[in-house]
Biotite code that builds the C-alpha atoms (Angstrom):
import biotite.structure as struc

atoms = struc.array([
    struc.Atom([94.726, 100.012, 92.336], chain_id="A", res_id=1, res_name="MET", atom_name="CA", element="C"),
    struc.Atom([91.329, 101.419, 93.217], chain_id="A", res_id=2, res_name="ARG", atom_name="CA", element="C"),
    struc.Atom([90.988, 104.526, 95.421], chain_id="A", res_id=3, res_name="PHE", atom_name="CA", element="C"),
    struc.Atom([87.888, 105.757, 97.260], chain_id="A", res_id=4, res_name="LEU", atom_name="CA", element="C"),
    struc.Atom([87.834, 109.270, 98.735], chain_id="A", res_id=5, res_name="PHE", atom_name="CA", element="C"),
    struc.Atom([85.718, 109.506, 101.903], chain_id="A", res_id=6, res_name="VAL", atom_name="CA", element="C"),
    struc.Atom([85.023, 112.811, 103.584], chain_id="A", res_id=7, res_name="GLY", atom_name="CA", element="C"),
    struc.Atom([82.862, 115.717, 104.630], chain_id="A", res_id=8, res_name="ASP", atom_name="CA", element="C"),
    struc.Atom([82.461, 119.198, 103.127], chain_id="A", res_id=9, res_name="SER", atom_name="CA", element="C"),
    struc.Atom([86.236, 119.621, 102.856], chain_id="A", res_id=10, res_name="MET", atom_name="CA", element="C"),
    struc.Atom([86.296, 116.635, 100.504], chain_id="A", res_id=11, res_name="THR", atom_name="CA", element="C"),
    struc.Atom([83.119, 116.954, 98.475], chain_id="A", res_id=12, res_name="ILE", atom_name="CA", element="C"),
    struc.Atom([83.717, 120.646, 97.799], chain_id="A", res_id=13, res_name="GLY", atom_name="CA", element="C"),
    struc.Atom([81.262, 123.271, 96.588], chain_id="A", res_id=14, res_name="ARG", atom_name="CA", element="C"),
    struc.Atom([80.263, 124.288, 93.073], chain_id="A", res_id=15, res_name="ALA", atom_name="CA", element="C"),
    struc.Atom([83.208, 126.079, 91.466], chain_id="A", res_id=16, res_name="GLY", atom_name="CA", element="C"),
    struc.Atom([85.920, 124.293, 93.479], chain_id="A", res_id=17, res_name="ASP", atom_name="CA", element="C"),
    struc.Atom([88.771, 122.207, 92.132], chain_id="A", res_id=18, res_name="PHE", atom_name="CA", element="C"),
    struc.Atom([88.748, 120.021, 95.329], chain_id="A", res_id=19, res_name="THR", atom_name="CA", element="C"),
    struc.Atom([91.674, 118.121, 96.793], chain_id="A", res_id=20, res_name="TRP", atom_name="CA", element="C"),
    struc.Atom([90.252, 115.058, 95.043], chain_id="A", res_id=21, res_name="ARG", atom_name="CA", element="C"),
    struc.Atom([91.086, 116.762, 91.744], chain_id="A", res_id=22, res_name="TYR", atom_name="CA", element="C"),
    struc.Atom([94.620, 117.414, 92.982], chain_id="A", res_id=23, res_name="ARG", atom_name="CA", element="C"),
    struc.Atom([94.977, 113.731, 93.898], chain_id="A", res_id=24, res_name="MET", atom_name="CA", element="C"),
    struc.Atom([93.708, 112.722, 90.459], chain_id="A", res_id=25, res_name="TRP", atom_name="CA", element="C"),
    struc.Atom([96.390, 114.922, 88.902], chain_id="A", res_id=26, res_name="GLN", atom_name="CA", element="C"),
    struc.Atom([99.009, 113.315, 91.154], chain_id="A", res_id=27, res_name="HIS", atom_name="CA", element="C"),
    struc.Atom([97.888, 109.765, 90.429], chain_id="A", res_id=28, res_name="LEU", atom_name="CA", element="C"),
    struc.Atom([97.837, 110.482, 86.709], chain_id="A", res_id=29, res_name="SER", atom_name="CA", element="C"),
    struc.Atom([101.545, 111.280, 86.812], chain_id="A", res_id=30, res_name="ARG", atom_name="CA", element="C"),
    struc.Atom([102.572, 108.056, 88.546], chain_id="A", res_id=31, res_name="LEU", atom_name="CA", element="C"),
    struc.Atom([104.138, 105.065, 86.856], chain_id="A", res_id=32, res_name="SER", atom_name="CA", element="C"),
    struc.Atom([102.976, 102.499, 89.417], chain_id="A", res_id=33, res_name="ASP", atom_name="CA", element="C"),
    struc.Atom([100.495, 100.927, 87.035], chain_id="A", res_id=34, res_name="GLY", atom_name="CA", element="C"),
    struc.Atom([96.782, 101.283, 86.351], chain_id="A", res_id=35, res_name="PRO", atom_name="CA", element="C"),
    struc.Atom([94.592, 102.988, 88.912], chain_id="A", res_id=36, res_name="TYR", atom_name="CA", element="C"),
    struc.Atom([90.939, 103.912, 89.199], chain_id="A", res_id=37, res_name="GLU", atom_name="CA", element="C"),
    struc.Atom([88.998, 106.318, 91.384], chain_id="A", res_id=38, res_name="ILE", atom_name="CA", element="C"),
    struc.Atom([85.747, 104.727, 92.552], chain_id="A", res_id=39, res_name="VAL", atom_name="CA", element="C"),
    struc.Atom([82.664, 105.595, 94.579], chain_id="A", res_id=40, res_name="GLY", atom_name="CA", element="C"),
    struc.Atom([78.906, 106.053, 94.428], chain_id="A", res_id=41, res_name="PRO", atom_name="CA", element="C"),
    struc.Atom([78.806, 109.858, 94.094], chain_id="A", res_id=42, res_name="ARG", atom_name="CA", element="C"),
    struc.Atom([80.284, 112.441, 91.716], chain_id="A", res_id=43, res_name="THR", atom_name="CA", element="C"),
    struc.Atom([78.693, 115.782, 92.560], chain_id="A", res_id=44, res_name="GLY", atom_name="CA", element="C"),
    struc.Atom([79.760, 118.943, 94.326], chain_id="A", res_id=45, res_name="LEU", atom_name="CA", element="C"),
    struc.Atom([77.604, 120.692, 96.915], chain_id="A", res_id=46, res_name="TYR", atom_name="CA", element="C"),
    struc.Atom([75.514, 123.553, 95.557], chain_id="A", res_id=47, res_name="ASP", atom_name="CA", element="C"),
    struc.Atom([74.614, 126.151, 98.180], chain_id="A", res_id=48, res_name="HIS", atom_name="CA", element="C"),
    struc.Atom([71.856, 127.528, 95.954], chain_id="A", res_id=49, res_name="ALA", atom_name="CA", element="C"),
    struc.Atom([69.934, 124.254, 95.988], chain_id="A", res_id=50, res_name="THR", atom_name="CA", element="C"),
    struc.Atom([71.329, 122.797, 99.245], chain_id="A", res_id=51, res_name="ALA", atom_name="CA", element="C"),
    struc.Atom([72.043, 119.584, 97.350], chain_id="A", res_id=52, res_name="ALA", atom_name="CA", element="C"),
    struc.Atom([75.147, 117.708, 96.243], chain_id="A", res_id=53, res_name="ALA", atom_name="CA", element="C"),
    struc.Atom([74.073, 117.773, 92.619], chain_id="A", res_id=54, res_name="ALA", atom_name="CA", element="C"),
    struc.Atom([76.451, 120.221, 90.940], chain_id="A", res_id=55, res_name="SER", atom_name="CA", element="C"),
    struc.Atom([78.950, 119.185, 88.278], chain_id="A", res_id=56, res_name="ASP", atom_name="CA", element="C"),
    struc.Atom([80.478, 122.681, 88.079], chain_id="A", res_id=57, res_name="ALA", atom_name="CA", element="C"),
    struc.Atom([84.070, 121.743, 88.845], chain_id="A", res_id=58, res_name="TYR", atom_name="CA", element="C"),
    struc.Atom([86.616, 124.525, 88.373], chain_id="A", res_id=59, res_name="ALA", atom_name="CA", element="C"),
    struc.Atom([88.300, 122.436, 85.689], chain_id="A", res_id=60, res_name="ASP", atom_name="CA", element="C"),
    struc.Atom([85.616, 121.095, 83.336], chain_id="A", res_id=61, res_name="PRO", atom_name="CA", element="C"),
    struc.Atom([88.229, 118.705, 81.935], chain_id="A", res_id=62, res_name="ALA", atom_name="CA", element="C"),
    struc.Atom([88.197, 116.760, 85.224], chain_id="A", res_id=63, res_name="PHE", atom_name="CA", element="C"),
    struc.Atom([87.012, 113.388, 83.828], chain_id="A", res_id=64, res_name="PRO", atom_name="CA", element="C"),
    struc.Atom([83.643, 112.205, 85.161], chain_id="A", res_id=65, res_name="PRO", atom_name="CA", element="C"),
    struc.Atom([85.017, 108.777, 86.236], chain_id="A", res_id=66, res_name="PRO", atom_name="CA", element="C"),
    struc.Atom([87.705, 110.528, 88.309], chain_id="A", res_id=67, res_name="ALA", atom_name="CA", element="C"),
    struc.Atom([85.085, 112.631, 90.111], chain_id="A", res_id=68, res_name="ARG", atom_name="CA", element="C"),
    struc.Atom([83.719, 109.628, 92.022], chain_id="A", res_id=69, res_name="ARG", atom_name="CA", element="C"),
    struc.Atom([83.745, 109.731, 95.813], chain_id="A", res_id=70, res_name="HIS", atom_name="CA", element="C"),
    struc.Atom([81.872, 109.019, 99.041], chain_id="A", res_id=71, res_name="LEU", atom_name="CA", element="C"),
    struc.Atom([81.731, 112.467, 100.609], chain_id="A", res_id=72, res_name="ALA", atom_name="CA", element="C"),
    struc.Atom([78.956, 114.727, 101.801], chain_id="A", res_id=73, res_name="GLY", atom_name="CA", element="C"),
    struc.Atom([78.418, 118.267, 103.038], chain_id="A", res_id=74, res_name="TRP", atom_name="CA", element="C"),
    struc.Atom([77.617, 117.922, 106.735], chain_id="A", res_id=75, res_name="GLY", atom_name="CA", element="C"),
    struc.Atom([78.469, 114.203, 106.860], chain_id="A", res_id=76, res_name="GLU", atom_name="CA", element="C"),
    struc.Atom([81.016, 112.699, 109.232], chain_id="A", res_id=77, res_name="GLY", atom_name="CA", element="C"),
    struc.Atom([82.113, 109.397, 110.764], chain_id="A", res_id=78, res_name="TRP", atom_name="CA", element="C"),
    struc.Atom([78.589, 109.183, 112.185], chain_id="A", res_id=79, res_name="LEU", atom_name="CA", element="C"),
    struc.Atom([77.140, 109.033, 108.675], chain_id="A", res_id=80, res_name="HIS", atom_name="CA", element="C"),
    struc.Atom([79.874, 107.194, 106.821], chain_id="A", res_id=81, res_name="MET", atom_name="CA", element="C"),
    struc.Atom([80.261, 104.283, 109.244], chain_id="A", res_id=82, res_name="ALA", atom_name="CA", element="C"),
    struc.Atom([76.879, 102.757, 108.298], chain_id="A", res_id=83, res_name="PRO", atom_name="CA", element="C"),
    struc.Atom([77.424, 103.591, 104.604], chain_id="A", res_id=84, res_name="ALA", atom_name="CA", element="C"),
    struc.Atom([80.939, 102.311, 103.945], chain_id="A", res_id=85, res_name="ILE", atom_name="CA", element="C"),
    struc.Atom([80.236, 98.565, 103.753], chain_id="A", res_id=86, res_name="ARG", atom_name="CA", element="C"),
    struc.Atom([77.721, 98.935, 100.932], chain_id="A", res_id=87, res_name="GLU", atom_name="CA", element="C"),
    struc.Atom([79.854, 101.499, 99.108], chain_id="A", res_id=88, res_name="ALA", atom_name="CA", element="C"),
    struc.Atom([83.031, 99.425, 99.410], chain_id="A", res_id=89, res_name="ALA", atom_name="CA", element="C"),
    struc.Atom([81.245, 96.221, 98.409], chain_id="A", res_id=90, res_name="THR", atom_name="CA", element="C"),
    struc.Atom([79.934, 97.883, 95.255], chain_id="A", res_id=91, res_name="ALA", atom_name="CA", element="C"),
    struc.Atom([83.017, 99.922, 94.313], chain_id="A", res_id=92, res_name="ALA", atom_name="CA", element="C"),
    struc.Atom([85.676, 97.408, 95.473], chain_id="A", res_id=93, res_name="ARG", atom_name="CA", element="C"),
    struc.Atom([88.326, 99.948, 96.536], chain_id="A", res_id=94, res_name="PRO", atom_name="CA", element="C"),
    struc.Atom([91.803, 98.819, 97.545], chain_id="A", res_id=95, res_name="ASP", atom_name="CA", element="C"),
    struc.Atom([92.608, 102.026, 99.434], chain_id="A", res_id=96, res_name="ILE", atom_name="CA", element="C"),
    struc.Atom([90.375, 104.452, 101.338], chain_id="A", res_id=97, res_name="LEU", atom_name="CA", element="C"),
    struc.Atom([91.595, 108.044, 101.676], chain_id="A", res_id=98, res_name="LEU", atom_name="CA", element="C"),
    struc.Atom([89.573, 109.401, 104.595], chain_id="A", res_id=99, res_name="VAL", atom_name="CA", element="C"),
    struc.Atom([89.191, 112.954, 105.904], chain_id="A", res_id=100, res_name="SER", atom_name="CA", element="C"),
    struc.Atom([86.477, 113.016, 108.580], chain_id="A", res_id=101, res_name="LEU", atom_name="CA", element="C"),
    struc.Atom([85.848, 114.190, 112.130], chain_id="A", res_id=102, res_name="GLY", atom_name="CA", element="C"),
    struc.Atom([85.568, 117.960, 112.115], chain_id="A", res_id=103, res_name="LEU", atom_name="CA", element="C"),
    struc.Atom([81.846, 118.018, 111.399], chain_id="A", res_id=104, res_name="ILE", atom_name="CA", element="C"),
    struc.Atom([81.260, 115.269, 113.989], chain_id="A", res_id=105, res_name="ASP", atom_name="CA", element="C"),
    struc.Atom([83.004, 117.203, 116.742], chain_id="A", res_id=106, res_name="LEU", atom_name="CA", element="C"),
    struc.Atom([81.440, 120.467, 115.673], chain_id="A", res_id=107, res_name="GLY", atom_name="CA", element="C"),
    struc.Atom([77.810, 119.346, 115.564], chain_id="A", res_id=108, res_name="PHE", atom_name="CA", element="C"),
    struc.Atom([77.127, 115.706, 116.386], chain_id="A", res_id=109, res_name="TYR", atom_name="CA", element="C"),
    struc.Atom([79.406, 113.828, 118.805], chain_id="A", res_id=110, res_name="THR", atom_name="CA", element="C"),
    struc.Atom([82.196, 114.311, 121.321], chain_id="A", res_id=111, res_name="ASP", atom_name="CA", element="C"),
    struc.Atom([85.648, 112.804, 120.827], chain_id="A", res_id=112, res_name="SER", atom_name="CA", element="C"),
    struc.Atom([84.791, 109.530, 122.596], chain_id="A", res_id=113, res_name="THR", atom_name="CA", element="C"),
    struc.Atom([81.666, 108.991, 120.522], chain_id="A", res_id=114, res_name="GLN", atom_name="CA", element="C"),
    struc.Atom([83.461, 110.044, 117.348], chain_id="A", res_id=115, res_name="THR", atom_name="CA", element="C"),
    struc.Atom([86.278, 107.556, 117.798], chain_id="A", res_id=116, res_name="ILE", atom_name="CA", element="C"),
    struc.Atom([83.697, 104.829, 118.440], chain_id="A", res_id=117, res_name="ALA", atom_name="CA", element="C"),
    struc.Atom([82.196, 105.673, 115.054], chain_id="A", res_id=118, res_name="ASN", atom_name="CA", element="C"),
    struc.Atom([85.693, 105.512, 113.565], chain_id="A", res_id=119, res_name="THR", atom_name="CA", element="C"),
    struc.Atom([86.074, 101.963, 114.906], chain_id="A", res_id=120, res_name="HIS", atom_name="CA", element="C"),
    struc.Atom([82.663, 101.094, 113.454], chain_id="A", res_id=121, res_name="HIS", atom_name="CA", element="C"),
    struc.Atom([83.719, 102.499, 110.077], chain_id="A", res_id=122, res_name="PHE", atom_name="CA", element="C"),
    struc.Atom([86.907, 100.413, 110.013], chain_id="A", res_id=123, res_name="ILE", atom_name="CA", element="C"),
    struc.Atom([85.006, 97.263, 110.970], chain_id="A", res_id=124, res_name="THR", atom_name="CA", element="C"),
    struc.Atom([82.446, 97.849, 108.229], chain_id="A", res_id=125, res_name="GLU", atom_name="CA", element="C"),
    struc.Atom([85.102, 98.610, 105.618], chain_id="A", res_id=126, res_name="ALA", atom_name="CA", element="C"),
    struc.Atom([86.896, 95.373, 106.456], chain_id="A", res_id=127, res_name="ARG", atom_name="CA", element="C"),
    struc.Atom([83.633, 93.464, 106.259], chain_id="A", res_id=128, res_name="ALA", atom_name="CA", element="C"),
    struc.Atom([83.494, 94.526, 102.615], chain_id="A", res_id=129, res_name="ALA", atom_name="CA", element="C"),
    struc.Atom([87.188, 93.807, 101.993], chain_id="A", res_id=130, res_name="ASN", atom_name="CA", element="C"),
    struc.Atom([89.379, 92.165, 104.664], chain_id="A", res_id=131, res_name="PRO", atom_name="CA", element="C"),
    struc.Atom([92.490, 93.425, 102.836], chain_id="A", res_id=132, res_name="HIS", atom_name="CA", element="C"),
    struc.Atom([91.440, 97.034, 102.458], chain_id="A", res_id=133, res_name="ILE", atom_name="CA", element="C"),
    struc.Atom([94.026, 99.719, 103.246], chain_id="A", res_id=134, res_name="ARG", atom_name="CA", element="C"),
    struc.Atom([93.140, 103.029, 104.880], chain_id="A", res_id=135, res_name="LEU", atom_name="CA", element="C"),
    struc.Atom([94.850, 106.399, 105.125], chain_id="A", res_id=136, res_name="VAL", atom_name="CA", element="C"),
    struc.Atom([93.294, 108.637, 107.785], chain_id="A", res_id=137, res_name="LEU", atom_name="CA", element="C"),
    struc.Atom([93.832, 112.383, 108.047], chain_id="A", res_id=138, res_name="LEU", atom_name="CA", element="C"),
    struc.Atom([93.685, 113.930, 111.526], chain_id="A", res_id=139, res_name="PRO", atom_name="CA", element="C"),
    struc.Atom([91.163, 116.672, 112.166], chain_id="A", res_id=140, res_name="VAL", atom_name="CA", element="C"),
    struc.Atom([92.406, 120.112, 111.193], chain_id="A", res_id=141, res_name="ILE", atom_name="CA", element="C"),
    struc.Atom([90.761, 122.483, 113.701], chain_id="A", res_id=142, res_name="PRO", atom_name="CA", element="C"),
    struc.Atom([88.905, 125.288, 111.950], chain_id="A", res_id=143, res_name="ASN", atom_name="CA", element="C"),
    struc.Atom([88.344, 128.931, 112.828], chain_id="A", res_id=144, res_name="ILE", atom_name="CA", element="C"),
    struc.Atom([85.909, 127.973, 115.601], chain_id="A", res_id=145, res_name="ARG", atom_name="CA", element="C"),
    struc.Atom([88.767, 126.436, 117.558], chain_id="A", res_id=146, res_name="ALA", atom_name="CA", element="C"),
    struc.Atom([90.447, 129.832, 117.885], chain_id="A", res_id=147, res_name="THR", atom_name="CA", element="C"),
    struc.Atom([87.640, 131.114, 120.116], chain_id="A", res_id=148, res_name="THR", atom_name="CA", element="C"),
    struc.Atom([85.985, 127.943, 121.453], chain_id="A", res_id=149, res_name="ASP", atom_name="CA", element="C"),
    struc.Atom([88.440, 126.298, 123.850], chain_id="A", res_id=150, res_name="ALA", atom_name="CA", element="C"),
    struc.Atom([86.285, 123.216, 124.630], chain_id="A", res_id=151, res_name="PRO", atom_name="CA", element="C"),
    struc.Atom([85.890, 122.512, 120.900], chain_id="A", res_id=152, res_name="PHE", atom_name="CA", element="C"),
    struc.Atom([89.627, 122.921, 120.353], chain_id="A", res_id=153, res_name="ALA", atom_name="CA", element="C"),
    struc.Atom([90.271, 120.485, 123.208], chain_id="A", res_id=154, res_name="ALA", atom_name="CA", element="C"),
    struc.Atom([87.899, 117.928, 121.698], chain_id="A", res_id=155, res_name="GLU", atom_name="CA", element="C"),
    struc.Atom([89.700, 118.190, 118.347], chain_id="A", res_id=156, res_name="CYS", atom_name="CA", element="C"),
    struc.Atom([93.051, 117.623, 120.051], chain_id="A", res_id=157, res_name="ALA", atom_name="CA", element="C"),
    struc.Atom([91.737, 114.686, 122.075], chain_id="A", res_id=158, res_name="ARG", atom_name="CA", element="C"),
    struc.Atom([90.162, 113.075, 119.025], chain_id="A", res_id=159, res_name="PHE", atom_name="CA", element="C"),
    struc.Atom([93.456, 113.292, 117.155], chain_id="A", res_id=160, res_name="ASN", atom_name="CA", element="C"),
    struc.Atom([95.184, 111.561, 120.070], chain_id="A", res_id=161, res_name="GLU", atom_name="CA", element="C"),
    struc.Atom([92.548, 108.821, 120.006], chain_id="A", res_id=162, res_name="LEU", atom_name="CA", element="C"),
    struc.Atom([92.863, 108.546, 116.233], chain_id="A", res_id=163, res_name="LEU", atom_name="CA", element="C"),
    struc.Atom([96.614, 108.000, 116.499], chain_id="A", res_id=164, res_name="ALA", atom_name="CA", element="C"),
    struc.Atom([96.040, 105.259, 119.072], chain_id="A", res_id=165, res_name="LYS", atom_name="CA", element="C"),
    struc.Atom([93.318, 103.681, 116.945], chain_id="A", res_id=166, res_name="THR", atom_name="CA", element="C"),
    struc.Atom([95.599, 103.643, 113.927], chain_id="A", res_id=167, res_name="THR", atom_name="CA", element="C"),
    struc.Atom([98.333, 101.895, 115.905], chain_id="A", res_id=168, res_name="ALA", atom_name="CA", element="C"),
    struc.Atom([95.967, 99.434, 117.593], chain_id="A", res_id=169, res_name="ASP", atom_name="CA", element="C"),
    struc.Atom([93.840, 98.434, 114.609], chain_id="A", res_id=170, res_name="LEU", atom_name="CA", element="C"),
    struc.Atom([96.398, 98.370, 111.802], chain_id="A", res_id=171, res_name="SER", atom_name="CA", element="C"),
    struc.Atom([97.225, 94.832, 110.688], chain_id="A", res_id=172, res_name="THR", atom_name="CA", element="C"),
    struc.Atom([99.515, 93.363, 108.018], chain_id="A", res_id=173, res_name="PRO", atom_name="CA", element="C"),
    struc.Atom([96.439, 92.245, 106.082], chain_id="A", res_id=174, res_name="ALA", atom_name="CA", element="C"),
    struc.Atom([94.657, 95.591, 106.376], chain_id="A", res_id=175, res_name="SER", atom_name="CA", element="C"),
    struc.Atom([97.141, 98.358, 107.212], chain_id="A", res_id=176, res_name="PRO", atom_name="CA", element="C"),
    struc.Atom([96.037, 101.780, 108.431], chain_id="A", res_id=177, res_name="ILE", atom_name="CA", element="C"),
    struc.Atom([98.155, 104.889, 108.014], chain_id="A", res_id=178, res_name="LEU", atom_name="CA", element="C"),
    struc.Atom([97.803, 108.140, 109.916], chain_id="A", res_id=179, res_name="LEU", atom_name="CA", element="C"),
    struc.Atom([98.674, 110.961, 107.538], chain_id="A", res_id=180, res_name="ALA", atom_name="CA", element="C"),
    struc.Atom([100.333, 114.094, 108.847], chain_id="A", res_id=181, res_name="SER", atom_name="CA", element="C"),
    struc.Atom([98.705, 117.485, 108.620], chain_id="A", res_id=182, res_name="VAL", atom_name="CA", element="C"),
    struc.Atom([101.105, 119.579, 106.511], chain_id="A", res_id=183, res_name="PRO", atom_name="CA", element="C"),
    struc.Atom([103.088, 121.702, 108.971], chain_id="A", res_id=184, res_name="PRO", atom_name="CA", element="C"),
    struc.Atom([102.714, 124.779, 106.770], chain_id="A", res_id=185, res_name="SER", atom_name="CA", element="C"),
    struc.Atom([98.886, 124.543, 106.677], chain_id="A", res_id=186, res_name="TYR", atom_name="CA", element="C"),
    struc.Atom([97.287, 127.744, 107.969], chain_id="A", res_id=187, res_name="THR", atom_name="CA", element="C"),
    struc.Atom([93.665, 128.822, 108.044], chain_id="A", res_id=188, res_name="LEU", atom_name="CA", element="C"),
    struc.Atom([94.533, 132.234, 106.588], chain_id="A", res_id=189, res_name="ALA", atom_name="CA", element="C"),
    struc.Atom([96.383, 130.927, 103.532], chain_id="A", res_id=190, res_name="ALA", atom_name="CA", element="C"),
    struc.Atom([94.906, 127.486, 103.002], chain_id="A", res_id=191, res_name="ASP", atom_name="CA", element="C"),
    struc.Atom([91.154, 127.987, 103.530], chain_id="A", res_id=192, res_name="THR", atom_name="CA", element="C"),
    struc.Atom([88.680, 130.404, 101.998], chain_id="A", res_id=193, res_name="TYR", atom_name="CA", element="C"),
    struc.Atom([86.482, 130.694, 105.099], chain_id="A", res_id=194, res_name="ASP", atom_name="CA", element="C"),
    struc.Atom([88.464, 129.343, 108.021], chain_id="A", res_id=195, res_name="GLY", atom_name="CA", element="C"),
    struc.Atom([87.367, 125.757, 107.327], chain_id="A", res_id=196, res_name="THR", atom_name="CA", element="C"),
    struc.Atom([87.225, 124.729, 103.669], chain_id="A", res_id=197, res_name="HIS", atom_name="CA", element="C"),
    struc.Atom([90.396, 124.449, 101.600], chain_id="A", res_id=198, res_name="PRO", atom_name="CA", element="C"),
    struc.Atom([91.445, 127.084, 99.123], chain_id="A", res_id=199, res_name="SER", atom_name="CA", element="C"),
    struc.Atom([93.423, 125.949, 96.054], chain_id="A", res_id=200, res_name="PRO", atom_name="CA", element="C"),
    struc.Atom([96.602, 126.133, 98.139], chain_id="A", res_id=201, res_name="ALA", atom_name="CA", element="C"),
    struc.Atom([94.949, 124.070, 100.861], chain_id="A", res_id=202, res_name="GLY", atom_name="CA", element="C"),
    struc.Atom([93.707, 121.515, 98.331], chain_id="A", res_id=203, res_name="GLU", atom_name="CA", element="C"),
    struc.Atom([97.269, 120.855, 97.260], chain_id="A", res_id=204, res_name="HIS", atom_name="CA", element="C"),
    struc.Atom([98.376, 120.463, 100.868], chain_id="A", res_id=205, res_name="LYS", atom_name="CA", element="C"),
    struc.Atom([95.600, 118.010, 101.711], chain_id="A", res_id=206, res_name="LEU", atom_name="CA", element="C"),
    struc.Atom([96.406, 115.950, 98.625], chain_id="A", res_id=207, res_name="ALA", atom_name="CA", element="C"),
    struc.Atom([100.066, 116.003, 99.588], chain_id="A", res_id=208, res_name="SER", atom_name="CA", element="C"),
    struc.Atom([99.247, 114.653, 103.063], chain_id="A", res_id=209, res_name="ALA", atom_name="CA", element="C"),
    struc.Atom([97.728, 111.519, 101.545], chain_id="A", res_id=210, res_name="PHE", atom_name="CA", element="C"),
    struc.Atom([100.222, 111.125, 98.704], chain_id="A", res_id=211, res_name="ALA", atom_name="CA", element="C"),
    struc.Atom([103.254, 111.525, 100.934], chain_id="A", res_id=212, res_name="ASP", atom_name="CA", element="C"),
    struc.Atom([101.899, 109.118, 103.573], chain_id="A", res_id=213, res_name="ALA", atom_name="CA", element="C"),
    struc.Atom([101.406, 106.384, 100.974], chain_id="A", res_id=214, res_name="MET", atom_name="CA", element="C"),
    struc.Atom([104.801, 106.995, 99.425], chain_id="A", res_id=215, res_name="HIS", atom_name="CA", element="C"),
    struc.Atom([106.667, 107.020, 102.734], chain_id="A", res_id=216, res_name="GLN", atom_name="CA", element="C"),
    struc.Atom([104.921, 104.008, 104.309], chain_id="A", res_id=217, res_name="ALA", atom_name="CA", element="C"),
    struc.Atom([104.105, 101.821, 101.325], chain_id="A", res_id=218, res_name="TRP", atom_name="CA", element="C"),
    struc.Atom([106.466, 103.017, 98.605], chain_id="A", res_id=219, res_name="GLY", atom_name="CA", element="C"),
    struc.Atom([103.436, 103.873, 96.503], chain_id="A", res_id=220, res_name="LEU", atom_name="CA", element="C"),
    struc.Atom([103.995, 106.512, 93.884], chain_id="A", res_id=221, res_name="GLY", atom_name="CA", element="C"),
    struc.Atom([106.205, 109.494, 94.552], chain_id="A", res_id=222, res_name="SER", atom_name="CA", element="C"),
    struc.Atom([106.214, 112.536, 96.825], chain_id="A", res_id=223, res_name="PRO", atom_name="CA", element="C"),
    struc.Atom([103.519, 115.017, 95.934], chain_id="A", res_id=224, res_name="TYR", atom_name="CA", element="C"),
    struc.Atom([104.410, 117.780, 93.506], chain_id="A", res_id=225, res_name="GLN", atom_name="CA", element="C"),
    struc.Atom([101.823, 120.433, 92.628], chain_id="A", res_id=226, res_name="PRO", atom_name="CA", element="C"),
    struc.Atom([101.409, 121.191, 88.946], chain_id="A", res_id=227, res_name="THR", atom_name="CA", element="C"),
    struc.Atom([103.124, 124.367, 87.822], chain_id="A", res_id=228, res_name="LEU", atom_name="CA", element="C"),
    struc.Atom([99.897, 125.784, 86.380], chain_id="A", res_id=229, res_name="ALA", atom_name="CA", element="C"),
    struc.Atom([98.182, 125.695, 89.776], chain_id="A", res_id=230, res_name="ASP", atom_name="CA", element="C"),
])
């Protein structure tokens, strides 16, 4: 089983972060479902000092380099990943894509209609690389901007409605698509460090959204359990 993490700044993380990808690696390492591998063309964290995704300063230096692989970028959304996913999936040969995208699109690049069109493009391109690929999509979690910007909040809500419809319409037996659930206990105050990006508590909750969706829908693995040390 080969997993590819796809996302924006919430997924790539910044220098010094654990990342929710690390939490998923911990979860996958505890499963007895058989061999797995994390794949992807990138490994770095975003470094604000250099404005480049070239840092390897993960909070846990024991995070194995092969498990750090991903396709995520600071400031990148569906708009950027749709034209990139075919090449990445062809090279890395993932079985399952774990995707957290949309907030940066709606915040800076595209409205909800344009963003969902890019989502469709992404799915088409992923299936061109592997007609049997499986996808787990996380809805947009509105950030602090949504508390004061009503039009932005409305676009986030509308995109999530369109994403739910897209998941239902485009999922097939050969290439199923799951819509993960945002953890009901997720709050910006407790689960982010700046109103957008996940804190350690938020990292666990994002990982749990993906892990629990796969367990409930596909019987893959077990429900998410955070490690006691974290």
